C-alpha positions as CSV (number, residue, x, y, z in Angstrom):
1,X,-78.1,1.1,-15.6
2,X,-76.4,1.0,-19.0
3,X,-73.8,3.5,-17.8
4,X,-72.9,1.2,-14.9
5,X,-72.6,-1.8,-17.3
6,X,-70.4,0.3,-19.6
7,X,-68.1,1.2,-16.7
8,X,-67.8,-2.4,-15.7
9,X,-67.0,-3.4,-19.2
10,X,-64.3,-0.7,-19.5
11,X,-62.7,-1.9,-16.2
12,X,-62.8,-5.5,-17.4
13,X,-61.2,-4.5,-20.7
14,X,-58.5,-2.5,-19.0
15,X,-57.8,-5.5,-16.7
16,X,-57.6,-7.8,-19.6
17,X,-55.2,-5.5,-21.4
18,X,-53.1,-5.2,-18.3
19,X,-53.0,-9.0,-17.9
20,X,-52.2,-9.4,-21.6
21,X,-49.2,-7.0,-21.3
22,X,-48.0,-8.8,-18.2
23,X,-48.1,-12.2,-19.9
24,X,-46.4,-10.7,-23.0
25,X,-43.6,-9.3,-20.8
26,X,-43.1,-12.6,-19.0
27,X,-43.0,-14.5,-22.3
28,X,-40.7,-12.1,-24.1
29,X,-38.5,-10.9,-21.2
30,X,-35.2,-11.7,-22.9
31,X,-36.3,-10.1,-26.2
32,X,-37.5,-6.9,-24.4
33,X,-34.3,-6.7,-22.4
34,X,-32.1,-7.1,-25.5
35,X,-34.1,-4.4,-27.3
36,X,-33.7,-2.0,-24.4
37,X,-30.0,-2.7,-24.2
38,X,-29.6,-2.2,-27.9
39,X,-31.5,1.1,-27.7
40,X,-29.3,2.3,-24.9
41,X,-26.2,1.4,-26.8
42,X,-27.5,3.3,-29.9
43,X,-28.5,6.4,-27.9
44,X,-25.7,6.8,-25.4
45,X,-25.1,10.4,-26.3
46,X,-28.8,11.2,-26.0
47,X,-29.0,9.5,-22.6
48,X,-25.9,11.3,-21.3
49,X,-27.2,14.7,-22.4
50,X,-30.6,14.0,-20.9
51,X,-29.1,13.0,-17.6
52,X,-26.9,16.0,-17.5
53,X,-29.9,18.3,-18.3
54,X,-32.0,16.6,-15.7
55,X,-29.2,16.9,-13.0
56,X,-28.8,20.6,-13.8
57,X,-32.5,21.2,-13.6
58,X,-33.1,19.2,-10.4
59,X,-29.8,19.8,-8.7
60,X,-31.2,21.1,-5.4
61,X,-33.8,18.4,-5.2
62,X,-31.1,15.7,-5.8
63,X,-28.8,17.2,-3.2
64,X,-31.7,17.2,-0.7
65,X,-32.5,13.6,-1.5
66,X,-28.8,12.7,-1.0
67,X,-28.7,14.5,2.3
68,X,-31.8,12.8,3.5
69,X,-30.5,9.4,2.4
70,X,-27.2,10.1,4.2
71,X,-29.0,11.1,7.3
72,X,-31.2,8.0,7.3
73,X,-28.2,5.8,6.5
74,X,-26.2,7.3,9.4
75,X,-29.1,6.8,11.8
76,X,-29.6,3.2,10.6
77,X,-25.9,2.4,11.1
78,X,-25.9,4.0,14.5
79,X,-29.0,2.0,15.5
80,X,-27.4,-1.2,14.2
81,X,-24.3,-0.5,16.2
82,X,-26.4,0.1,19.4
83,X,-28.3,-3.2,18.7
84,X,-25.1,-5.1,18.3
85,X,-23.6,-3.7,21.5
86,X,-26.9,-4.4,23.4
87,X,-26.9,-8.0,22.1
88,X,-23.2,-8.4,23.0
89,X,-23.8,-7.1,26.6
90,X,-26.9,-9.3,26.9
91,X,-25.0,-12.4,25.6
92,X,-22.2,-11.7,28.0
93,X,-24.6,-11.3,31.0
94,X,-26.4,-14.5,30.0
95,X,-23.2,-16.4,29.7
96,X,-21.9,-15.2,33.1
97,X,-25.2,-16.3,34.6
98,X,-25.3,-19.7,32.9
99,X,-21.6,-20.5,32.5
100,X,-21.7,-24.0,33.9
101,X,-24.7,-24.9,31.8
102,X,-23.2,-23.5,28.7
103,X,-20.0,-25.5,29.2
104,X,-21.9,-28.7,29.8
105,X,-23.9,-28.2,26.7
106,X,-20.7,-27.5,24.7
107,X,-19.1,-30.7,26.0
108,X,-22.2,-32.8,25.1
109,X,-22.4,-31.2,21.6
110,X,-18.7,-31.9,21.0
111,X,-19.0,-35.5,22.2
112,X,-22.1,-36.1,19.9
113,X,-20.3,-34.6,16.8
114,X,-17.1,-36.6,17.6
115,X,-19.2,-39.8,17.8
116,X,-21.1,-39.1,14.6
117,X,-18.1,-38.3,12.3
118,X,-14.6,-38.2,13.9
119,X,-12.9,-37.0,10.7
120,X,-15.4,-34.2,10.1
121,X,-15.1,-33.2,13.7
122,X,-11.3,-33.0,13.6
123,X,-11.4,-31.0,10.3
124,X,-13.9,-28.6,11.9
125,X,-11.8,-28.2,15.0
126,X,-8.7,-27.6,12.9
127,X,-10.4,-25.0,10.8
128,X,-11.8,-23.2,13.9
129,X,-8.3,-23.2,15.5
130,X,-6.7,-21.8,12.4
131,X,-9.3,-19.1,12.2
132,X,-8.8,-18.2,15.9
133,X,-5.0,-18.2,15.5
134,X,-5.2,-15.8,12.4
135,X,-7.3,-13.5,14.5
136,X,-5.5,-13.6,17.8
137,X,-1.9,-14.6,17.0
138,X,-0.4,-11.1,17.8
139,X,-2.3,-10.9,21.1
140,X,-1.3,-14.5,22.0
141,X,2.4,-14.0,21.1
142,X,2.5,-10.7,23.1
143,X,1.0,-12.6,26.1
144,X,3.6,-15.4,25.8
145,X,6.4,-12.8,25.6
146,X,5.1,-11.0,28.7
147,X,4.9,-14.4,30.6
148,X,8.5,-15.2,29.5
149,X,9.7,-11.8,30.7
150,X,8.0,-12.3,34.1
151,X,9.3,-15.9,34.6
152,X,11.7,-17.1,31.9
153,X,12.8,-20.2,33.9
154,X,10.0,-22.7,32.7
155,X,10.8,-22.0,29.1
156,X,14.6,-22.3,29.7
157,X,14.0,-25.6,31.5
158,X,11.9,-26.9,28.6
159,X,14.6,-25.8,26.2
160,X,17.3,-27.6,28.2
161,X,15.2,-30.8,28.4
162,X,14.5,-30.7,24.6
163,X,18.1,-30.1,23.8
164,X,19.2,-33.0,26.0
165,X,16.7,-35.3,24.3
166,X,17.4,-34.1,20.7
167,X,21.0,-32.9,20.9
168,X,22.3,-34.9,17.9
169,X,19.4,-33.9,15.7
170,X,19.8,-30.2,16.6
171,X,23.6,-30.4,15.9
172,X,23.0,-32.1,12.5
173,X,20.4,-29.4,11.7
174,X,22.8,-26.7,12.7
175,X,25.6,-28.2,10.5
176,X,23.2,-28.5,7.6
177,X,22.2,-24.8,7.9
178,X,25.8,-23.7,8.1
179,X,26.6,-25.7,5.0
180,X,23.7,-24.2,3.1
181,X,24.2,-20.6,4.4
182,X,28.0,-20.5,5.0
183,X,28.5,-17.0,3.4
184,X,25.6,-15.5,5.3
185,X,26.9,-16.9,8.7
186,X,30.5,-15.7,8.0
187,X,29.2,-12.3,7.0
188,X,27.2,-12.0,10.2
189,X,30.3,-13.0,12.2
190,X,32.4,-10.4,10.4
191,X,29.8,-7.7,11.1
192,X,29.8,-8.6,14.7
193,X,33.6,-8.5,15.0
194,X,33.7,-5.1,13.2
195,X,31.0,-3.8,15.5
196,X,33.0,-4.9,18.6
197,X,36.1,-3.3,17.2
198,X,34.4,0.0,16.7
199,X,33.0,-0.3,20.2
200,X,36.4,-0.9,21.7
201,X,38.0,1.9,19.6
202,X,35.4,4.3,20.9
203,X,36.2,3.4,24.5
204,X,32.8,1.7,25.1
205,X,32.6,-1.5,27.1
206,X,31.8,-4.8,25.3
207,X,28.1,-5.4,24.6
208,X,26.7,-7.8,27.2
209,X,23.0,-8.6,27.4
210,X,21.7,-9.9,30.7
211,X,18.1,-10.6,31.4
212,X,16.9,-9.0,34.6
213,X,14.8,-11.4,36.8
214,X,11.2,-10.6,37.3
215,X,11.6,-10.1,41.1
216,X,14.4,-7.6,40.5
217,X,12.4,-5.7,37.9
218,X,9.4,-5.5,40.2
219,X,11.7,-4.3,43.0
220,X,13.2,-1.7,40.7
221,X,9.8,-0.5,39.5
222,X,8.5,-0.2,43.1
223,X,11.6,1.7,44.2
224,X,11.3,4.1,41.2
225,X,7.7,4.7,41.9
226,X,8.4,5.4,45.6
227,X,11.2,7.7,44.7
228,X,9.5,9.8,42.0
229,X,5.9,9.7,43.2
230,X,6.5,10.5,46.9
231,X,5.8,14.1,48.0
232,X,8.7,16.2,48.9
233,X,8.7,18.2,52.1
234,X,9.4,22.0,52.1
235,X,12.7,21.4,53.8
236,X,13.9,19.0,51.1
237,X,12.9,21.3,48.4
238,X,14.7,24.2,50.0
239,X,17.8,22.0,50.5
240,X,17.8,21.0,46.8
241,X,17.5,24.7,45.8
242,X,20.3,25.7,48.1
243,X,22.7,23.0,46.8
244,X,25.4,24.7,44.8
245,X,25.8,23.6,41.2
246,X,29.0,23.0,39.4
247,X,30.9,26.0,38.2
248,X,30.6,26.9,34.6
249,X,34.4,26.8,34.1
250,X,34.4,23.2,35.3
251,X,31.9,22.1,32.7
252,X,33.6,20.8,29.5
253,X,31.7,20.1,26.3
254,X,32.2,16.8,24.4
255,X,34.7,17.3,21.6
256,X,32.9,17.7,18.2
257,X,34.9,14.8,16.6
258,X,33.7,12.4,19.3
259,X,30.1,13.5,18.8
260,X,30.4,13.1,15.1
261,X,31.9,9.6,15.5
262,X,29.2,8.6,17.9
263,X,26.4,9.8,15.6
264,X,28.1,8.1,12.6
265,X,28.5,4.7,14.4
266,X,25.0,4.9,15.8
267,X,23.4,5.5,12.4
268,X,25.6,2.7,10.9
269,X,24.6,0.3,13.7
270,X,20.9,1.1,13.3
271,X,21.1,0.6,9.5
272,X,23.0,-2.7,9.9
273,X,20.4,-4.0,12.4
274,X,17.5,-3.0,10.2
275,X,19.1,-4.7,7.2
276,X,19.6,-7.9,9.3
277,X,16.2,-8.1,10.9
278,X,13.7,-6.4,8.6
279,X,12.8,-8.7,5.7
280,X,10.7,-6.1,4.0
281,X,13.8,-4.0,3.3
282,X,14.7,-6.3,0.5
283,X,11.5,-5.6,-1.4
284,X,11.9,-1.9,-0.6
285,X,15.5,-2.0,-1.9
286,X,14.3,-3.6,-5.1
287,X,11.6,-0.9,-5.5
288,X,14.1,1.8,-4.8
289,X,16.5,0.4,-7.5
290,X,13.6,0.2,-9.9
291,X,12.7,3.8,-9.2
292,X,16.4,4.8,-9.7
293,X,16.6,2.9,-13.0
294,X,13.3,4.5,-14.2
295,X,14.6,8.0,-13.1
296,X,17.9,7.4,-15.0
297,X,15.9,6.4,-18.1
298,X,13.8,9.5,-17.8
299,X,16.9,11.7,-17.4
300,X,18.5,10.0,-20.5
301,X,15.3,10.6,-22.5
302,X,15.2,14.2,-21.5
303,X,18.9,14.6,-22.3
304,X,18.4,13.1,-25.7
305,X,15.4,15.4,-26.3
306,X,17.5,18.4,-25.3
307,X,20.4,17.2,-27.6
308,X,18.0,16.8,-30.5
309,X,16.6,20.3,-30.0
310,X,20.1,21.7,-29.8
311,X,21.3,19.9,-32.9
312,X,18.3,21.1,-34.8
313,X,19.0,24.7,-33.7
314,X,22.7,24.4,-34.7
315,X,21.8,22.9,-38.1
316,X,19.4,25.8,-38.7
317,X,22.2,28.3,-37.8
318,X,24.7,26.5,-40.1
319,X,22.3,26.4,-43.0
320,X,21.7,30.2,-42.6
321,X,25.5,30.9,-42.5
322,X,26.1,28.6,-45.5
323,X,23.3,30.4,-47.5
324,X,24.9,33.7,-46.8
325,X,28.6,32.8,-47.6
326,X,28.2,30.2,-50.4
327,X,29.4,31.4,-53.9
328,X,26.5,31.4,-56.4
329,X,26.7,31.1,-60.2
330,X,25.5,34.2,-62.2
331,X,22.0,33.9,-63.5
332,X,21.7,32.3,-66.9
333,X,20.7,34.5,-69.8
334,X,17.3,33.9,-71.2
335,X,17.4,31.7,-74.3
336,X,15.3,32.6,-77.4
337,X,13.7,29.2,-77.2
338,X,12.6,29.5,-73.6
339,X,8.9,30.2,-74.4
340,X,8.8,26.9,-76.4
341,X,11.9,24.7,-76.1
342,X,10.5,22.2,-78.6
343,X,10.2,24.8,-81.5
344,X,12.8,24.4,-84.4
345,X,15.6,26.9,-84.8
346,X,14.7,29.6,-87.3
347,X,18.0,29.2,-89.2
348,X,17.3,25.5,-89.8
349,X,14.2,26.0,-91.9
350,X,15.2,25.9,-95.7
351,X,11.7,26.8,-97.0
352,X,11.6,30.3,-95.6
353,X,10.6,33.1,-98.1
354,X,12.1,35.8,-96.0
355,X,15.7,37.2,-95.7
356,X,18.5,36.5,-98.1
357,X,17.0,33.2,-99.3
358,X,14.1,35.0,-100.9
């Protein structure tokens, strides 16, 4: 019985200690975090070495964990994609089955929001329209261009009506643009005249652009499909094979100078058109100039470094030559006072008891 009570007391004491530690951690969370952070900052090298040793020791285990995580993540993403596709299909089916109800609910909701707060409703609609336009503007513009190609007359009629109603305003705007961009307009005119001159000099007809009506395009497409897609009979194939071709002597190649002129003019025309229409070429041109300037600086630095090395080499050679050819003075004879230059001359001492003065 006493053993059971002791076990209960031990468990109670352990629970009390655990609760005390939890309370302490909650009350001193910031101080504990600061202490751990300071310890990590003081022991960065130790932590790095420990992690490297742990990675080397458990490399296979870690790679297996990474592979398992990658497999689970891939499966999770695939399942999420399938769920999204399923929800999209279900939503589309539900909408097709309840299209009238959905539209009626949308009209009622819009009317209620408009009645509650007209300003907020207009701001919400404007935001939604901007978001839709940013997402679908390329698709919408392509659709408008296709409609204009198929039937350009409505847009032309609208343009004529607008010009008739705002002719003076458009003329004033055009005059203002010409006054503000006179050099640009004149440069474009000169480029067009030069291009036409080159075209006439090359023997090409003047450039005329004419929009083909939609009915004519459809007729041409149908005729092309009927011509190229129809099955040929064996008699027609045999006739085309029997048809003699032109003699080799009658074939004349295009002169090389005309081919070179055509390629040169074509490249120049493409470059001029790209410069006139592509706005990103300006930034690319500035980037190219910056790169050229940087390359020139690097070349100058390398040239200066080479010159410095060459000058040092020439100076070393000149010093060696001068050391070999320079006239040197004969070595000075050793003086009797060299061991002690500060000692008095022996002949200047009158108190000597040696020699003739004895």
